[in-house]
C-alpha positions in Angstrom: -17.1 38.3 29.7 -17.2 37.6 33.4 -14.2 37.9 35.7 -14.1 34.1 36.1 -14.1 33.7 32.3 -11.3 36.2 32.0 -9.2 34.3 34.5 -9.8 31.0 32.7 -8.9 32.5 29.3 -5.7 34.0 30.8 -4.7 30.7 32.3 -5.3 28.9 29.0 -3.2 31.5 27.2 -0.4 31.1 29.7 -0.4 27.3 29.3 -0.3 27.7 25.5 2.6 30.1 25.7 4.6 27.9 28.0 4.0 24.5 26.3 4.0 21.3 28.2 3.4 21.7 32.0 6.2 21.5 34.4 5.2 19.0 37.1 7.0 19.4 40.4 6.5 17.2 43.4 8.2 15.3 46.1 10.2 12.2 45.1 8.3 9.0 44.5 9.0 6.1 46.9 12.1 4.2 45.8 13.7 0.8 46.6 17.4 0.3 47.4 19.3 -1.9 45.0 20.0 -5.3 46.6 23.5 -5.8 48.1 26.1 -7.2 45.7 26.4 -11.0 45.5 30.0 -10.7 44.2 32.8 -8.2 44.0 35.7 -8.6 41.6 39.1 -9.0 43.4 41.2 -6.6 41.3 40.6 -2.8 41.4 40.0 -0.7 38.3 40.6 2.9 37.6 38.2 4.0 34.9 36.5 5.3 33.0 35.0 1.9 32.3 33.0 0.2 29.6 31.6 -3.3 29.9 29.8 -6.2 28.2 28.8 -9.4 29.9 29.9 -12.5 27.9 27.7 -15.6 27.3 29.4 -17.5 30.2 29.0 -14.7 32.7 32.5 -13.3 32.5 32.7 -9.6 31.9 34.7 -7.8 29.2 36.0 -4.5 30.6 37.8 -1.6 29.0 39.6 0.5 31.5 40.4 3.9 30.0 43.1 5.0 32.3 45.0 1.7 32.4 44.5 1.2 28.6 43.4 -2.4 29.2 40.8 -4.5 27.4 40.5 -7.6 29.6 38.0 -10.2 30.8 37.0 -10.2 34.5 36.2 -13.7 35.8 34.3 -13.5 39.1 34.7 -17.2 39.7 38.5 -17.4 39.4 39.4 -13.8 40.2 41.5 -13.6 37.0 41.7 -10.5 34.9 42.9 -11.6 31.5 43.9 -9.2 28.7 42.4 -9.9 25.2 44.2 -7.2 23.3 46.8 -4.5 23.9 47.3 -0.9 23.1 48.7 -0.3 19.6 47.8 0.2 16.0 48.1 -3.4 14.9 45.2 -5.3 13.2 43.8 -6.6 16.5 44.9 -3.8 18.8 43.3 -0.6 20.0 44.1 2.9 21.4 40.8 4.1 22.8 37.2 2.9 23.4 34.4 5.4 23.0 31.8 2.6 23.0 31.8 -1.2 23.6 28.6 -2.6 22.1 27.0 -6.0 21.2 26.5 -6.4 17.4 24.4 -8.8 15.3 25.7 -12.4 15.5 26.7 -11.8 19.2 30.0 -10.2 18.1 31.3 -7.2 20.0 32.4 -3.9 18.5 34.9 -1.5 20.2 34.6 1.9 18.6 38.2 3.3 18.5 38.1 7.1 17.8 41.9 7.4 18.0 42.4 5.0 15.1 39.1 5.9 13.3 38.0 2.3 13.2 36.1 -0.5 14.9 37.8 -3.5 16.6 35.6 -6.5 16.0 35.7 -9.3 18.6 33.9 -12.7 18.5 31.3 -13.6 21.2 34.1 -14.9 23.5 35.9 -11.5 23.2 38.7 -12.7 20.9 39.8 -9.9 18.5 39.0 -10.9 14.9 39.6 -7.9 12.7 39.3 -4.1 12.4 37.3 -2.0 9.9 37.9 1.7 9.2 35.3 4.4 9.6 34.2 5.9 6.3 36.6 8.8 5.3 39.0 7.7 8.0 42.0 10.1 8.1 40.0 13.2 7.1 39.7 15.4 10.2 36.8 17.4 8.8 34.9 14.2 8.0 35.5 13.0 11.5 33.9 16.1 12.9 30.8 15.5 10.8 30.4 11.8 11.7 27.9 10.8 14.4 29.4 9.4 17.6 27.8 6.0 18.0 26.6 5.1 21.5 24.1 2.2 21.1 23.1 -0.7 18.9 19.7 -2.4 18.8 19.0 -6.1 18.3 18.7 -5.6 14.5 22.2 -4.0 14.3 21.0 -0.5 13.8 23.3 2.1 15.3 22.3 5.2 17.3 24.4 8.1 18.2 24.9 11.9 18.4 26.0 14.4 15.8 27.5 17.5 17.2 28.2 20.0 14.4 31.5 21.8 14.8 32.7 24.4 12.3 35.8 26.6 11.8 35.8 30.1 10.5 38.7 32.7 10.6 40.5 30.6 13.2 37.5 30.4 15.5 35.6 27.3 16.6 31.8 27.2 16.6 29.6 24.6 18.2 26.0 24.2 17.2 23.5 24.8 20.0 21.7 21.5 19.2 22.7 17.8 19.3 21.2 15.7 16.6 20.1 12.2 17.7 20.5 9.9 14.7 19.8 6.3 13.7 21.9 4.5 11.2 21.7 1.4 9.0 24.0 0.2 6.2 26.2 3.3 6.7 23.3 5.8 6.3 21.9 7.9 9.1 18.5 9.6 9.6 17.5 12.2 12.2 15.3 11.1 15.1 15.4 14.2 17.4 17.3 17.2 18.4 18.4 18.1 21.9 19.9 21.2 23.4 23.7 21.4 23.3 25.0 23.2 26.4 28.7 22.9 25.4 30.4 26.0 24.4 33.4 26.3 22.1 36.7 26.9 24.0 38.4 30.2 23.6 42.2 30.4 23.0 44.6 33.0 24.2 47.8 33.5 26.1 48.7 29.8 25.7 45.6 28.9 27.7 42.4 27.1 26.6 39.4 28.5 28.4 36.3 26.3 28.7 33.0 27.5 30.1 31.4 25.2 32.7 27.7 24.4 31.8 26.4 24.8 35.4 23.0 23.1 35.8 21.2 23.3 32.5 18.1 21.2 31.8 19.8 18.4 29.9 18.0 15.7 27.8 18.8 12.0 28.1 18.2 9.1 25.8 18.5 5.3 25.4 17.6 2.5 23.1 15.4 -0.5 23.7 16.3 -3.9 22.0 13.5 -3.6 19.5 14.8 -0.3 18.2 12.5 2.0 20.2 14.3 5.1 21.4 13.4 7.0 24.6 14.2 10.7 24.9 13.5 12.3 28.2 13.3 16.1 28.0 15.1 17.9 30.9 13.0 21.1 30.9 9.8 19.4 32.2 10.6 15.7 32.5 8.5 14.6 29.5 9.5 11.2 28.0 9.2 10.8 24.2 9.2 7.4 22.5 10.5 7.2 18.9 9.3 4.0 17.2 11.4 2.0 14.6 9.2 3.4 11.8 10.0 7.0 13.0 6.7 7.8 14.6 6.9 9.8 17.8 4.8 9.2 21.0 5.1 11.7 23.8 4.2 10.4 27.2 2.8 12.3 30.2 5.1 14.7 32.1 6.5 13.1 35.3 6.8 14.8 38.7 10.2 15.9 40.0 11.4 17.9 43.0 12.3 21.6 42.6 15.7 22.0 44.2 17.6 25.3 44.5 21.3 25.5 43.5 23.5 26.3 46.5 27.0 27.7 46.8 28.2 24.2 47.8 26.6 22.8 44.6 28.5 25.3 42.5 31.8 24.6 44.2 31.4 20.8 43.8 30.5 21.2 40.1 33.6 23.2 39.4 35.8 20.7 41.3 34.2 17.8 39.5 34.8 19.4 36.1 38.4 20.2 36.9 38.9 16.5 38.0 37.3 15.2 34.8 39.4 17.5 32.7 42.6 16.4 34.5 41.7 12.8 33.9 41.0 13.4 30.2 44.3 15.4 29.9 46.2 12.5 31.4 44.6 10.0 29.0 45.3 12.4 26.0 48.9 12.9 27.1 49.4 9.2 27.2 47.8 8.8 23.7 50.1 11.6 22.4 53.2 9.9 23.7 53.5 12.2 26.8 53.8 15.3 24.6 53.2 18.7 26.2 49.5 19.6 26.4 48.0 23.1 26.6 46.9 24.6 29.9 43.2 24.6 30.5 41.0 27.0 32.6 37.4 26.3 33.6 35.2 29.4 33.6 32.1 29.6 35.8 28.7 30.2 34.2 27.5 33.8 34.3 24.9 33.6 35.6 24.5 30.3 37.4 21.1 28.6 37.1 18.8 29.1 40.1 17.5 25.5 40.3 18.7 22.1 39.4 17.2 20.2 36.4 15.2 17.0 36.9 17.8 14.7 35.2 21.2 13.8 36.6 22.8 12.5 33.4 22.3 12.1 29.6 22.7 8.3 29.4 19.7 6.0 29.8 20.5 2.3 30.1 17.9 -0.3 29.3 17.9 -3.5 31.3 17.0 -7.1 30.1 13.4 -6.5 31.1 13.1 -3.5 28.8 13.0 -1.0 31.6 14.8 2.3 30.9 16.9 3.5 33.9 16.6 7.3 33.9 19.1 9.0 36.2 17.2 11.6 38.2 17.7 14.3 40.7 17.7 13.6 44.4 16.5 16.2 46.8 19.0 15.4 49.5 22.7 16.0 48.7 25.4 13.4 49.5 23.3 10.4 48.6 23.8 7.7 46.0 22.4 7.7 42.5 18.7 7.4 41.9 16.9 6.0 38.8 13.3 6.1 37.7 12.5 2.9 35.7 10.2 3.6 32.7 8.6 1.1 30.3 8.8 1.2 26.5 5.9 3.6 26.4 7.5 6.1 28.8 5.3 5.1 31.8 6.8 5.2 35.3 7.2 1.7 36.8 9.6 1.9 39.8 12.5 3.7 41.3 15.8 2.3 42.5 18.5 4.0 44.6 22.2 3.1 44.8 24.5 3.5 47.9 26.8 6.5 48.1 29.9 6.1 45.9 28.3 3.3 43.9 27.7 3.9 40.2 25.6 2.0 37.7 27.8 0.5 35.0 25.6 -1.9 33.0 23.5 -5.1 32.9 23.9 -8.8 32.3 21.6 -11.8 32.4 19.4 -11.0 35.4 22.1 -9.0 37.0 23.2 -5.4 37.5 26.8 -4.3 37.4 28.0 -1.4 39.4 31.3 0.1 40.6 32.2 1.0 44.2 34.7 3.8 44.6 37.0 3.6 47.6 38.9 6.3 49.5 41.8 6.0 46.9 39.4 6.6 44.0 39.9 2.9 42.9 36.8 1.2 41.4 35.6 -2.2 42.4 33.3 -4.1 40.0 30.2 -5.5 41.7 27.4 -7.8 40.6 23.8 -7.4 42.0 20.5 -9.3 41.4 18.4 -7.4 38.9 15.4 -5.9 40.8 
């Protein structure tokens, strides 16, 4: 065998061992999201979930304020449609706010183990309990629903948690499931970078994930599911019949993790933990909560992953908005827009301190964070 043949054979063996290629490149050109055409007059606090109603008003759940209300851009009014409580048309939390068949709206309330059903105009109609509601172990084994498709199928994540000899164990994979008529089937598995907290000395210690190569997913109206793998930026499409179609790997910039990145991540995690603790304290009637400590990864990752989040939203034109890494720090969010086959179509950037929230009829909804950390709901033309 010639030296050239040996080199080729070695290269092929290396590719086979590694798997799909990692494609690194400079960022593709991107367009800026058009300036907002309207901004709602009343500030919000978040975290927020939203659905645009048929008449253009927006149903908003504000987690910190515990409000479920309709924002009317035309009048500036913010009108409550329900209130916090355990009554038949009340709620305590909102893990998801989703459109359901018949144009009704479902609010998934994990605190009460039930769904609050609202009519198309966001008037509460009834509640329905989750299966095995009231059984804590059953709750842990139930998928957390995140999306519906046009046919009413549900899509969510199952994170297996177990207890043994007083210790908590978390599975190293997240299972992406699809449900219909109360039955779920597995579509894909994704790495779970969360680690079980450790208990001791009246302190709960949680390990920060650092910058692992996270996967992201979203659902198209026809039931197709897009999963984007964070190791090498490879989109995979799962069809309604369960067939899987991998797409070509997409380019992404290779960016080193700096000391400033590490410091910001730890600060952001502490802030999110504080916000969640405040919400939990309010839900528990201001009862004392345990003290939490965030532990740094050991070691930290050397480079950032291509994806900047795990949630992929799909717009009315069936384009998946994939949150991706930006090479320059301190800039706004960037999204690659992929079609239903996982092919790259476009890229959109948002201004600094502006966050994508959702879509309506030919519009994009964002929030603008001001210097007081208040959120202002904005409406933009759909690009």
